[in-house]
N, C-alpha and C positions, 0 to 999 in steps of 0.2 A: 703403613703404606709408604712406598718409596717416593711419592710425590703428592702434592696437594691438587685435588681435582680442579678447584677454581683456577689455579695457576695454569694447568694444562689446557683448560678450556679457553682461557684468555690467549694463550700462545697459539691456539688453533683458530683464533679470530672470533670466538664467541663473545657475545655480550652477556655478562653475568650480572644479575640483579638479585640482591639479597636483603633480607630484613633481619632485625634483631631476633634472637631465639624466642619462640612463642608468639611472634607477631605474624599476621596473615601475609602471605606473599604468593600469589598465584597469577599466572598469565596464560594468554592464548596467542599463538602465532599460527594463523591458519587452522589446521587441524591438530597441531601440537598443543597439548594442554598440560601444564605441570604446576605443582605446588611444592613449597619448601618444607612444610611440616603439617602436623595435625591441625593447627590453627587455620590452615588454608583449605580444609576439607569442604566447607560449605561453598566457598568461592569456586573451587575446582568443580564441584557438582553443578553450579550454575553455569559455568563456562562450557561444560559438557552438554548440558541441555541446550544452551544457545547454539553450539556447534551442530547438534543434531537437528535443529530446526531450520538450518540454513541449507537450502538446496544448492549444489555446486553451480548450477546454471545462472544463479543470481536472483534478485528479487522479482523481476518480471515473470509472472507465471510460475513462480517457485512453489513447490509442494513440500510441506514438512516431511522429513523422512522418519520421524519418530513413529513407531508402530506400523510402519509400512510392511506389508506382507512380502516375504521373499519367496520367489518361485523356486521350487526344488528342481535340481537338474536330473 
């Protein structure tokens, strides 16, 4: 690879958070959810479920969107 991804991300203004190999490292930023490696799988799954249970309109009157029926067009 002609460049290090971490270096390019930092140059573009990204905040890079990393853990040691094999350690859990998962995060959520709004609806972006990512994990560093296989050790992060359980945390990523929990973050996905958390994201799916938050309605975009906020906590007042929010309705979980997990299992919501989608109308066909």
